[in-house]
C-alpha positions in Angstrom: -17.9 10.0 3.9 -14.3 10.0 2.6 -13.4 13.0 0.5 -14.7 12.6 -3.1 -15.8 8.9 -2.8 -19.4 9.4 -3.4 -20.5 7.9 -6.8 -17.2 6.1 -7.5 -18.0 2.6 -8.9 -17.0 -0.1 -6.5 -17.4 2.0 -3.3 -21.2 2.4 -3.1 -21.5 -0.3 -0.4 -18.4 1.0 1.8 -18.9 2.0 5.3 -16.6 4.9 6.4 -15.4 5.3 10.0 -12.5 6.9 12.1 -10.4 4.7 14.4 -9.2 7.0 17.4 -6.1 5.0 18.3 -3.6 6.0 21.1 -0.9 6.7 18.6 -2.9 8.0 15.5 -6.3 8.8 14.0 -7.1 6.6 10.9 -9.9 7.1 8.7 -10.9 3.8 6.9 -13.4 2.3 4.5 -15.0 -1.1 5.5 -17.2 -3.6 3.7 -18.4 -7.3 4.6 -19.8 -8.7 7.7 -18.4 -7.4 11.0 -18.1 -10.9 12.4 -16.2 -12.2 9.2 -12.5 -12.9 9.2 -10.6 -9.3 9.1 -8.4 -8.5 6.2 -6.6 -5.0 6.2 -5.7 -3.5 2.9 -2.8 -1.1 2.7 -2.5 1.4 0.0 0.7 3.0 -1.4 1.7 6.3 -2.9 -0.1 8.4 -3.9 -3.2 6.3 -3.3 -5.9 6.1 -0.6 -8.4 3.5 0.4 -10.0 4.0 -2.9 -7.2 2.1 -4.5 -8.8 -1.3 -3.4 -12.3 -0.6 -4.9 -11.8 -3.7 -7.2 -10.9 -6.0 -4.2 -13.0 -4.7 -1.3 -16.5 -5.8 -2.7 -15.2 -9.3 -4.0 -13.7 -10.1 -0.7 -16.6 -8.9 1.2 -19.0 -11.0 -0.9 -16.8 -13.9 0.0 -17.5 -13.4 3.7 -14.5 -11.4 4.7 -14.6 -8.2 6.8 -12.4 -5.7 4.7 -10.9 -2.6 6.2 -8.9 -0.3 4.0 -7.4 2.7 5.9 -6.0 6.0 4.6 -2.5 5.4 6.0 -0.9 8.1 8.2 -0.3 11.2 6.4 -3.0 10.6 3.9 -6.6 11.8 3.3 -8.6 12.2 6.5 -6.1 10.2 8.7 -3.7 11.9 11.1 -0.7 13.7 9.8 1.9 13.9 12.7 4.9 16.3 12.0 8.5 15.3 11.1 10.0 12.7 9.0 10.6 10.4 11.9 6.8 9.8 12.2 6.7 8.1 9.0 9.4 5.5 9.9 8.6 1.9 8.9 8.2 1.0 12.4 5.7 3.7 13.0 3.7 2.5 10.0 3.8 -1.1 11.0 2.6 -0.3 14.4 -0.3 1.7 13.1 -1.6 -1.5 11.2 -1.2 -3.6 14.5 -3.0 -0.9 16.6 -5.8 -0.8 13.9 -6.1 -4.5 14.0 -6.5 -4.5 17.9 -9.1 -1.8 17.5 -10.9 -4.0 15.3 -10.7 -7.0 17.6 -7.8 -8.9 15.9 -4.3 -9.5 17.0 -3.2 -12.0 14.3 -3.4 -10.1 11.0 -4.2 -10.8 7.5 -2.7 -8.0 5.4 -2.7 -7.2 1.6 -0.4 -4.3 0.6 0.3 -2.5 -2.5 3.4 -0.3 -3.4 4.2 1.5 0.0 1.5 -0.5 1.6 3.2 -3.6 0.5 6.5 -2.2 2.0 4.7 -2.0 5.4 3.3 -5.5 5.0 6.9 -6.8 4.3 8.2 -4.8 7.4 5.3 -6.4 9.5 6.5 -9.7 8.5 10.1 -9.0 9.2 9.9 -6.9 12.4 6.5 -7.7 13.8 6.0 -11.4 12.7 4.2 -12.3 15.9 1.3 -10.2 14.9 1.0 -11.7 11.5 -1.2 -14.6 10.2 -0.7 -14.1 6.4 0.4 -11.3 4.0 0.0 -10.5 0.3 2.4 -8.0 -1.3 1.6 -6.3 -4.6 4.4 -4.6 -6.8 6.9 -3.7 -4.0 10.0 -5.5 -2.9 11.1 -5.8 0.6 12.2 -2.3 1.7 15.7 -3.5 2.6 16.1 -5.1 -0.8 14.6 -2.1 -2.6 16.9 0.4 -0.6 19.9 -1.6 -1.4 19.2 -1.9 -5.1 18.6 1.9 -5.3 22.2 2.2 -4.4 24.0 -0.7 -6.1 21.9 -1.8 -9.0 22.2 0.3 -12.2 18.7 -0.5 -13.6 17.0 0.1 -10.3 18.9 3.4 -9.8 17.4 4.6 -13.0 13.9 3.6 -12.0 14.3 5.1 -8.6 15.6 8.6 -9.7 12.3 10.2 -8.5 13.0 8.9 -4.9 16.2 11.0 -4.8 14.4 13.9 -6.0 11.7 13.7 -3.2 14.6 13.7 -0.6 14.8 17.4 -1.2 12.8 19.7 1.1 10.1 22.0 -0.1 10.9 21.8 -4.0 9.0 18.5 -4.5 6.0 19.9 -2.9 6.1 23.0 -4.8 6.5 21.0 -8.1 3.7 18.5 -7.4 1.1 21.1 -6.4 1.6 22.9 -9.7 -1.4 22.8 -12.1 -3.7 21.2 -9.6 -1.3 18.2 -8.9 -1.1 17.4 -12.6 2.4 15.7 -12.1 0.8 13.1 -9.9 -2.1 12.5 -12.3 0.4 12.1 -15.2 2.4 9.6 -13.3 -0.8 7.4 -12.7 -1.8 7.6 -16.1 1.7 6.8 -17.6 2.4 4.1 -15.3 -0.8 2.1 -15.8 -2.7 0.7 -18.8 -5.0 3.0 -20.5 -8.4 3.7 -18.8 -7.3 2.2 -15.4 -8.0 5.5 -13.7 -10.7 7.8 -14.5 -11.5 11.5 -14.0 -13.8 10.9 -11.0 -11.0 9.1 -9.2 -8.4 11.9 -10.2 -10.9 14.3 -8.6 -11.1 12.3 -5.3 -7.5 12.0 -5.2 -6.9 15.8 -5.7 -9.2 16.4 -2.7 -7.1 14.0 -0.6 -3.8 15.4 -1.8 -5.1 18.8 -1.1 -5.8 18.1 2.7 -3.7 20.2 5.0 -0.3 18.8 5.6 -1.1 15.7 3.4 1.3 16.2 0.5 4.5 16.7 2.7 3.3 13.9 5.0 3.0 11.5 2.0 6.6 12.4 0.8 8.0 12.0 4.3 7.4 8.2 3.8 10.3 8.3 1.2 12.4 10.7 3.3 12.1 8.4 6.3 13.1 5.2 4.3 16.2 7.1 3.1 17.2 7.8 6.7 16.5 4.3 8.0 19.3 1.9 8.5 18.2 -1.5 7.1 19.8 -4.9 6.9 22.0 -5.6 3.9 20.6 -9.2 4.2 17.0 -9.5 5.6 16.2 -12.4 7.8 14.2 -15.3 6.5 10.3 -14.6 6.7 8.3 -17.4 8.2 4.9 -15.8 7.6 3.0 -17.2 4.7 3.4 -14.8 1.9 1.8 -14.4 -1.5 3.6 -12.0 -3.9 1.8 -10.5 -6.9 3.7 -8.7 -9.5 3.1 -6.9 -12.8 6.2 -7.3 -14.8 5.9 -3.9 -16.7 6.4 -2.0 -13.4 8.0 1.3 -14.2 9.3 1.7 -10.6 10.9 -1.6 -9.6 12.9 -4.4 -11.5 11.3 -7.8 -11.5 14.6 -9.2 -10.1 13.7 -7.5 -6.8 10.4 -9.3 -6.6 12.2 -12.6 -7.1 14.8 -11.7 -4.4 12.1 -10.7 -2.0 10.0 -14.0 -2.4 13.2 -15.9 -1.9 13.3 -14.7 1.8 10.0 -16.4 2.4 10.0 -19.9 3.7 6.3 -20.3 2.7 6.0 -17.9 -0.1 4.2 -18.1 -3.4 4.2 -15.8 -6.3 1.9 -14.8 -9.2 3.6 -12.7 -12.1 1.8 -11.0 -15.0 3.8 -10.3 -18.0 1.5 -7.5 -19.2 0.7 -6.1 -15.8 2.1 -2.8 -14.6 2.6 -1.3 -11.2 -1.2 -1.1 -10.9 -1.8 -4.9 -11.8 -4.5 -5.2 -9.1 -6.7 -2.8 -10.9 -5.8 -4.3 -14.3 -6.4 -7.9 -13.5 -8.9 -7.7 -10.6 -10.8 -11.0 -11.4 -7.8 -13.3 -11.5 -6.1 -11.5 -8.6 -9.2 -11.6 -6.4 -9.6 -15.3 -7.1 -5.9 -15.8 -5.9 -6.6 -13.8 -2.8 -9.6 -15.7 -1.8 -7.8 -18.9 -2.2 -4.8 -17.7 -0.2 -7.0 -16.7 2.7 -9.6 -19.4 2.3 -7.7 -21.9 4.8 -8.4 -19.1 7.5 -12.1 -19.7 7.4 -11.9 -23.7 7.6 
C-alpha cells in the first residue's frame, strides 16, 4: 500500500500497484472497473495520488477507470538523478507510457498544479496522444514562465520559485522541523480544514522517501532551464480549465490567457476557491468532470 494511505477517508477502495515502464517505475492508486474508460489524474507539488481522494471515488462510481500515479520523483515512484530528468518532455512521456501500459493510447487527463502543467504540455507537444484534458489551477507553462519574468504581480507570487532554483539550501530549509514549511504552505494556501493531520502524516512519509525532496524541487529547476515559446501554438485538444480565483501562486489573468489558446476550451471559475479548489468544491467540480468526459462513453 502507498505510504501512509491506510485509514484516510476517500482512499479505502483504492487499489495500489506499480507500473514498471521502460523509462520509469510509477506507483499508482486505482479505482473503478478495469474495463471502464481510463482517466489519468496528475497531482502537483508537494502532493501525491492522495490529492485526488475527492475525485477518484466519484469518477469510479460513474464507471470510469481512474488511475492516479505518484509522478516521477514522488512517493514510491522512480527518482532519476539530475535536473534534466524532470524536463516537461520527460514528464509528458511518462503519462503516455503509463497510458500505453494500461492499454490506452488516446488519453483523458486531469491535472492540478504541476500535474496541470504536464497536461498543458501534453496538449501542446504530444497532442496526437490526447483525447481530452482538464487543468486545475495552473496556467500553460510557457505563459507561467513568461509572466514570472515580465508580470509584476506574478513575479511577486512566484518569488518562491526563484528560491527553489538554489542548490541544497531549499532542501535544508524544507526538511527542518519535520517538513513544517510545506505543511504551513498547504494550510495557508487553502481554506481552513481542507487538509487534516492524517494527510500531513502521509505526506511527510512521502517527502521523506530517499531522494524525494530534491527530485520534487527539480521539477522547478528544470522549468527554469527550459526554453519555451513566447507565444504557444493554438491547442486543438478539448480542454476544461477549472480555477480558484483566490490562488496564492498564480494570477487569474494567466488562466484566462491560457484558455484563450484553446480552440475547444471551456472554463469554470470559483471566486472563493483557492489553489486547492478541487478539494474545496468537490461536488460541483466532480459533476463538471463527469459532464465533460461523458461524451466519451456514448
